ROPAGU-827325 format. One record per residue (C-alpha): residue in one letter; x, y, z. Coordinates in nm, 3 decimals, decimal comma, padded with zeros to 5 digits. Each point is the difference from the previous one (the first is absolute). Layout:
# ROPAGU-827325
<node "A"; <X; Y; Z>>
...
END
This chain:
# ROPAGU-827325
<node "M"; <07,813; 09,544; 12,750>>
<node "E"; <00,086; -00,112; -00,432>>
<node "H"; <00,370; -00,012; -00,146>>
<node "P"; <-00,106; -00,017; -00,384>>
<node "H"; <00,307; 00,058; -00,198>>
<node "H"; <00,001; 00,098; -00,410>>
<node "H"; <00,341; -00,083; -00,193>>
<node "A"; <00,156; 00,147; -00,285>>
<node "H"; <00,342; -00,105; -00,061>>
<node "A"; <00,070; 00,059; -00,353>>
<node "K"; <00,335; -00,009; -00,128>>
<node "T"; <00,074; 00,228; -00,250>>
<node "D"; <00,109; -00,078; -00,358>>
<node "I"; <00,390; 00,145; 00,039>>
<node "S"; <00,214; -00,054; -00,313>>
<node "Q"; <00,276; -00,099; 00,156>>
<node "R"; <00,146; -00,065; -00,318>>
<node "N"; <00,011; 00,366; -00,001>>
<node "L"; <00,179; 00,110; 00,307>>
<node "L"; <00,268; -00,253; -00,070>>
<node "V"; <00,057; 00,145; -00,350>>
<node "S"; <00,063; 00,331; 00,138>>
<node "A"; <00,230; -00,113; 00,297>>
<node "I"; <00,248; -00,082; -00,275>>
<node "L"; <-00,067; 00,222; -00,217>>
<node "N"; <00,026; 00,340; 00,284>>
<node "L"; <00,373; -00,247; 00,121>>
<node "G"; <00,148; 00,041; -00,363>>
<node "I"; <-00,108; 00,345; 00,008>>
<node "T"; <00,113; 00,045; 00,345>>
<node "V"; <00,393; -00,101; -00,147>>
<node "A"; <-00,005; 00,128; -00,283>>
<node "E"; <-00,087; 00,371; 00,168>>
<node "I"; <00,217; -00,034; 00,299>>
<node "A"; <00,276; -00,099; -00,205>>
<node "G"; <-00,096; 00,308; -00,258>>
<node "G"; <-00,009; 00,239; 00,317>>
<node "L"; <00,287; -00,063; 00,106>>
<node "L"; <00,195; 00,081; -00,313>>
<node "S"; <-00,200; 00,265; -00,142>>
<node "N"; <00,038; 00,094; 00,332>>
<node "S"; <-00,342; 00,102; 00,076>>
<node "L"; <-00,186; 00,037; 00,309>>
<node "A"; <-00,421; 00,014; -00,168>>
<node "L"; <00,137; -00,332; -00,142>>
<node "L"; <00,139; -00,161; 00,286>>
<node "S"; <-00,324; 00,088; 00,188>>
<node "D"; <-00,214; -00,174; -00,271>>
<node "A"; <00,234; -00,285; 00,037>>
<node "L"; <-00,118; -00,001; 00,364>>
<node "H"; <-00,395; 00,072; -00,061>>
<node "N"; <00,077; -00,353; -00,261>>
<node "L"; <00,158; -00,172; 00,264>>
<node "G"; <-00,300; 00,114; 00,194>>
<node "D"; <-00,207; -00,107; -00,270>>
<node "T"; <00,223; -00,334; 00,010>>
<node "S"; <-00,092; -00,060; 00,351>>
<node "A"; <-00,395; 00,118; -00,035>>
<node "V"; <-00,042; -00,239; -00,283>>
<node "T"; <00,141; -00,318; 00,194>>
<node "I"; <-00,178; 00,023; 00,313>>
<node "A"; <-00,298; 00,045; -00,209>>
<node "Y"; <00,067; -00,313; -00,223>>
<node "F"; <00,099; -00,214; 00,310>>
<node "A"; <-00,289; 00,180; 00,266>>
<node "N"; <-00,295; -00,061; -00,303>>
<node "R"; <00,155; -00,358; 00,007>>
<node "I"; <-00,022; -00,004; 00,418>>
<node "S"; <-00,349; 00,122; 00,016>>
<node "K"; <-00,161; -00,260; -00,242>>
<node "K"; <00,095; -00,283; 00,292>>
<node "D"; <-00,224; -00,177; 00,162>>
<node "Y"; <-00,215; 00,086; 00,372>>
<node "S"; <00,125; -00,180; 00,272>>
<node "D"; <-00,095; -00,063; 00,414>>
<node "K"; <00,233; 00,246; 00,032>>
<node "K"; <00,027; 00,241; -00,250>>
<node "T"; <-00,436; 00,070; -00,042>>
<node "F"; <00,016; 00,266; -00,226>>
<node "G"; <00,325; -00,156; -00,284>>
<node "Y"; <00,292; 00,205; -00,046>>
<node "K"; <-00,191; 00,275; -00,140>>
<node "R"; <00,152; 00,258; 00,202>>
<node "I"; <00,353; -00,060; -00,168>>
<node "E"; <-00,116; 00,193; -00,271>>
<node "I"; <-00,060; 00,300; 00,224>>
<node "L"; <00,365; -00,030; 00,224>>
<node "A"; <00,201; -00,062; -00,334>>
<node "A"; <-00,161; 00,396; -00,117>>
<node "L"; <00,070; 00,095; 00,317>>
<node "L"; <00,342; -00,115; -00,032>>
<node "N"; <00,048; 00,099; -00,357>>
<node "A"; <-00,117; 00,390; 00,073>>
<node "V"; <00,308; 00,019; 00,267>>
<node "V"; <00,197; -00,091; -00,195>>
<node "L"; <-00,092; 00,292; -00,275>>
<node "L"; <-00,029; 00,229; 00,320>>
<node "V"; <00,385; -00,097; 00,108>>
<node "I"; <00,173; 00,041; -00,371>>
<node "I"; <-00,194; 00,354; -00,054>>
<node "V"; <00,140; 00,093; 00,304>>
<node "Y"; <00,341; -00,038; -00,138>>
<node "L"; <-00,076; 00,100; -00,344>>
<node "F"; <-00,125; 00,320; 00,185>>
<node "I"; <00,342; 00,040; 00,168>>
<node "E"; <00,177; -00,119; -00,284>>
<node "A"; <-00,193; 00,283; -00,216>>
<node "F"; <00,083; 00,281; 00,256>>
<node "R"; <00,356; -00,078; -00,003>>
<node "R"; <00,059; 00,023; -00,382>>
<node "L"; <-00,219; 00,336; -00,022>>
<node "K"; <00,232; 00,158; 00,196>>
<node "S"; <00,296; -00,166; -00,171>>
<node "P"; <-00,065; -00,116; -00,385>>
<node "E"; <00,217; -00,286; -00,150>>
<node "P"; <00,041; 00,005; -00,349>>
<node "I"; <-00,245; -00,267; -00,171>>
<node "K"; <00,037; -00,179; -00,348>>
<node "G"; <-00,296; 00,096; -00,156>>
<node "R"; <-00,036; -00,312; -00,263>>
<node "I"; <00,066; -00,274; 00,217>>
<node "M"; <-00,256; 00,139; 00,178>>
<node "F"; <-00,250; -00,007; -00,251>>
<node "V"; <00,044; -00,276; -00,152>>
<node "V"; <-00,044; -00,244; 00,362>>
<node "A"; <-00,319; 00,255; 00,083>>
<node "V"; <-00,168; -00,132; -00,327>>
<node "I"; <00,052; -00,329; 00,028>>
<node "G"; <-00,104; -00,009; 00,385>>
<node "F"; <-00,305; 00,204; -00,131>>
<node "A"; <-00,072; -00,270; -00,254>>
<node "G"; <00,042; -00,269; 00,273>>
<node "N"; <-00,256; 00,202; 00,279>>
<node "L"; <-00,229; 00,082; -00,314>>
<node "V"; <-00,024; -00,367; -00,013>>
<node "S"; <-00,031; -00,101; 00,327>>
<node "V"; <-00,273; 00,240; 00,099>>
<node "L"; <-00,233; -00,130; -00,286>>
<node "L"; <00,075; -00,384; 00,084>>
<node "L"; <-00,137; 00,118; 00,338>>
<node "K"; <-00,279; 00,283; -00,017>>
<node "R"; <-00,269; -00,259; -00,020>>
<node "D"; <00,064; -00,212; 00,353>>
<node "S"; <00,108; 00,365; 00,148>>
<node "V"; <-00,389; 00,117; 00,031>>
<node "R"; <-00,067; -00,295; 00,155>>
<node "N"; <00,281; -00,094; 00,330>>
<node "I"; <00,214; 00,285; 00,186>>
<node "N"; <00,353; -00,208; 00,030>>
<node "V"; <-00,032; -00,013; -00,372>>
<node "R"; <-00,067; 00,315; -00,053>>
<node "A"; <00,251; 00,119; 00,226>>
<node "A"; <00,242; -00,171; -00,250>>
<node "Y"; <-00,197; 00,155; -00,271>>
<node "L"; <00,068; 00,380; 00,183>>
<node "H"; <00,312; -00,088; 00,043>>
<node "L"; <00,034; -00,039; -00,390>>
<node "L"; <-00,238; 00,201; -00,136>>
<node "G"; <00,242; 00,253; 00,241>>
<node "D"; <00,352; -00,077; -00,192>>
<node "T"; <-00,190; -00,058; -00,339>>
<node "V"; <-00,044; 00,444; 00,070>>
<node "S"; <00,286; 00,022; 00,093>>
<node "S"; <00,132; -00,173; -00,313>>
<node "V"; <-00,118; 00,282; -00,170>>
<node "L"; <00,068; 00,290; 00,176>>
<node "V"; <00,424; -00,147; 00,038>>
<node "I"; <-00,031; -00,023; -00,410>>
<node "L"; <-00,067; 00,406; -00,003>>
<node "S"; <00,246; 00,004; 00,303>>
<node "A"; <00,302; -00,161; -00,248>>
<node "V"; <-00,087; 00,247; -00,281>>
<node "F"; <00,007; 00,286; 00,160>>
<node "I"; <00,373; -00,154; 00,158>>
<node "Y"; <00,120; -00,112; -00,334>>
<node "F"; <-00,143; 00,386; -00,156>>
<node "F"; <00,045; 00,237; 00,237>>
<node "R"; <00,210; -00,177; 00,258>>
<node "L"; <-00,238; 00,122; 00,285>>
<node "F"; <00,122; -00,276; 00,235>>
<node "W"; <-00,205; 00,193; 00,277>>
<node "I"; <-00,281; -00,225; -00,158>>
<node "D"; <00,073; -00,346; 00,118>>
<node "P"; <-00,070; 00,085; 00,346>>
<node "L"; <-00,304; 00,223; -00,043>>
<node "V"; <-00,175; -00,272; -00,170>>
<node "T"; <00,095; -00,262; 00,220>>
<node "I"; <-00,189; 00,208; 00,316>>
<node "L"; <-00,326; 00,079; -00,240>>
<node "L"; <00,004; -00,413; -00,033>>
<node "G"; <00,049; -00,066; 00,343>>
<node "L"; <-00,259; 00,267; 00,125>>
<node "Y"; <-00,295; -00,239; -00,261>>
<node "L"; <00,178; -00,278; 00,116>>
<node "L"; <-00,048; 00,068; 00,391>>
<node "K"; <-00,340; 00,132; -00,053>>
<node "E"; <-00,165; -00,319; -00,154>>
<node "T"; <00,224; -00,198; 00,238>>
<node "W"; <-00,149; 00,167; 00,303>>
<node "E"; <-00,331; -00,104; -00,150>>
<node "I"; <00,043; -00,371; 00,003>>
<node "L"; <00,160; 00,030; 00,311>>
<node "R"; <-00,264; 00,164; 00,202>>
<node "Q"; <-00,286; -00,284; -00,168>>
<node "A"; <00,263; -00,299; 00,114>>
<node "L"; <00,002; 00,115; 00,321>>
<node "G"; <-00,369; 00,107; 00,051>>
<node "I"; <-00,067; -00,411; -00,091>>
<node "L"; <00,240; -00,135; 00,254>>
<node "M"; <-00,144; 00,247; 00,270>>
<node "Q"; <-00,314; -00,151; -00,175>>
<node "E"; <-00,125; 00,324; -00,038>>
<node "T"; <-00,362; 00,109; -00,105>>
<node "P"; <00,008; -00,025; -00,344>>
<node "Q"; <00,048; 00,338; -00,216>>
<node "G"; <-00,330; 00,101; -00,129>>
<node "L"; <-00,201; -00,222; 00,254>>
<node "D"; <-00,226; 00,182; 00,243>>
<node "L"; <-00,088; -00,210; 00,297>>
<node "A"; <-00,289; 00,236; 00,088>>
<node "A"; <-00,194; -00,019; -00,274>>
<node "I"; <00,053; -00,347; 00,006>>
<node "K"; <-00,167; -00,084; 00,279>>
<node "K"; <-00,321; 00,250; -00,068>>
<node "E"; <00,002; -00,161; -00,352>>
<node "L"; <-00,076; -00,328; 00,226>>
<node "E"; <-00,212; 00,099; 00,246>>
<node "N"; <-00,218; 00,076; -00,293>>
<node "I"; <-00,051; -00,377; -00,064>>
<node "P"; <-00,345; -00,026; 00,209>>
<node "E"; <00,088; -00,308; 00,251>>
<node "I"; <00,326; 00,149; 00,116>>
<node "D"; <-00,004; 00,268; 00,304>>
<node "N"; <00,292; 00,093; 00,048>>
<node "I"; <00,432; -00,023; -00,197>>
<node "H"; <00,238; -00,003; 00,221>>
<node "H"; <00,411; -00,101; 00,112>>
<node "V"; <00,057; 00,007; -00,409>>
<node "H"; <00,285; -00,061; -00,087>>
<node "A"; <00,171; 00,057; -00,358>>
<node "W"; <00,329; -00,121; -00,139>>
<node "N"; <00,176; -00,092; -00,365>>
<node "L"; <00,189; -00,324; 00,023>>
<node "T"; <00,203; 00,098; -00,335>>
<node "D"; <-00,093; 00,324; -00,146>>
<node "R"; <-00,274; -00,207; -00,262>>
<node "E"; <-00,177; -00,166; 00,280>>
<node "I"; <-00,240; 00,179; 00,349>>
<node "H"; <-00,087; -00,167; 00,291>>
<node "F"; <-00,290; 00,138; 00,200>>
<node "E"; <-00,142; -00,118; 00,322>>
<node "C"; <-00,252; 00,133; 00,236>>
<node "H"; <-00,296; -00,094; 00,265>>
<node "V"; <-00,295; -00,003; -00,120>>
<node "D"; <-00,286; 00,092; 00,286>>
<node "L"; <-00,364; -00,138; -00,144>>
<node "R"; <-00,302; 00,117; 00,064>>
<node "T"; <-00,117; -00,275; 00,032>>
<node "D"; <00,101; -00,381; 00,242>>
<node "V"; <-00,034; -00,174; -00,319>>
<node "K"; <00,096; -00,380; -00,024>>
<node "V"; <00,404; -00,083; -00,149>>
<node "S"; <-00,197; -00,127; -00,288>>
<node "E"; <-00,164; 00,324; -00,067>>
<node "T"; <00,339; 00,206; 00,011>>
<node "E"; <00,144; -00,079; -00,364>>
<node "S"; <-00,272; 00,174; -00,208>>
<node "I"; <00,106; 00,315; 00,217>>
<node "N"; <00,389; -00,127; -00,127>>
<node "E"; <-00,109; 00,015; -00,336>>
<node "K"; <-00,128; 00,374; 00,000>>
<node "I"; <00,333; 00,042; 00,168>>
<node "R"; <00,226; -00,159; -00,207>>
<node "T"; <-00,174; 00,087; -00,297>>
<node "L"; <-00,011; 00,432; 00,098>>
<node "L"; <00,376; -00,023; 00,144>>
<node "S"; <00,097; -00,147; -00,382>>
<node "T"; <-00,207; 00,171; -00,225>>
<node "R"; <00,037; 00,345; 00,174>>
<node "F"; <00,392; 00,029; 00,155>>
<node "G"; <00,178; -00,287; -00,174>>
<node "I"; <00,060; -00,200; 00,300>>
<node "A"; <-00,023; -00,390; -00,065>>
<node "H"; <00,160; -00,142; 00,340>>
<node "V"; <-00,363; 00,006; 00,250>>
<node "T"; <-00,007; -00,086; 00,421>>
<node "V"; <-00,291; 00,073; 00,156>>
<node "Q"; <-00,057; -00,042; 00,360>>
<node "H"; <-00,372; -00,080; 00,107>>
<node "E"; <-00,112; 00,201; 00,290>>
<node "Y"; <-00,355; 00,073; 00,198>>
<node "N"; <-00,005; 00,274; 00,232>>
<node "C"; <00,306; -00,147; 00,152>>
<node "C"; <00,266; 00,217; -00,041>>
<node "G"; <00,108; 00,326; 00,235>>
<node "D"; <00,174; 00,172; -00,238>>
<node "K"; <-00,115; 00,114; -00,291>>
<node "N"; <00,310; 00,224; -00,132>>
<node "L"; <00,070; -00,002; -00,405>>
<node "V"; <00,350; -00,115; 00,150>>
<node "H"; <00,148; -00,172; 00,275>>
<node "Q"; <00,294; -00,091; 00,137>>
<node "R"; <00,037; -00,451; -00,070>>
END
């Protein structure tokens, strides 16, 4: 039996400078909105400040996680530190969920008993928050599609950009029409939006950590395609998982039609690697060759 491996350990080029600038920018916004929320008595502004605090945490964690993930491999950590980005994304999601629950509780309390709010202060600070969040969103937009951890931070920032617009509109209505109940209502709407986005990040991070089959990857279809290779009789004991949100690993047992020499299996390996890479986007492949020696031919089995 042979255990050929094909490795692709490409490191995604994430802009650490953009992450650091976004973190500093959002820390400033957080301080401004907390002060403005307390002065104006606006829950929506304070909720925006809490979101921005979450943003600051998310971007800061993303920055350090990205730096750590680039550390070299070692005998004890053969995959390096790539999973640190997934752990950071999970932490970010949990923090935001806690913030959302708090905001819901406070918003419902204020819906029952609306409190006076200083609309002018609320408006000025919300505009500052909007401008800062928009700059941060633009800084991280490119990297957000290539990295789950940056995407978690990006969603934090995108949610706060949208929330700043709603807070600005709320401030206008509060200042001109004294509709104080709009403040907690906007808070609830923002919380529902962020809850949906955060849940998706949480679900994806947990799936990767539990080594679920990557989303959209059909193992039965892969088995069928591989068994169309003339030299292969059966594919079984298949496992596929994400090391990160970008890197898929695949392993299987390959039952050959004839008892070939080990030196003759390289051409078969190349066909397997090429098919998995071009058709399914799998770059890291481990194959165990067999010839009529494995009784369990199931697609998957308990390790």
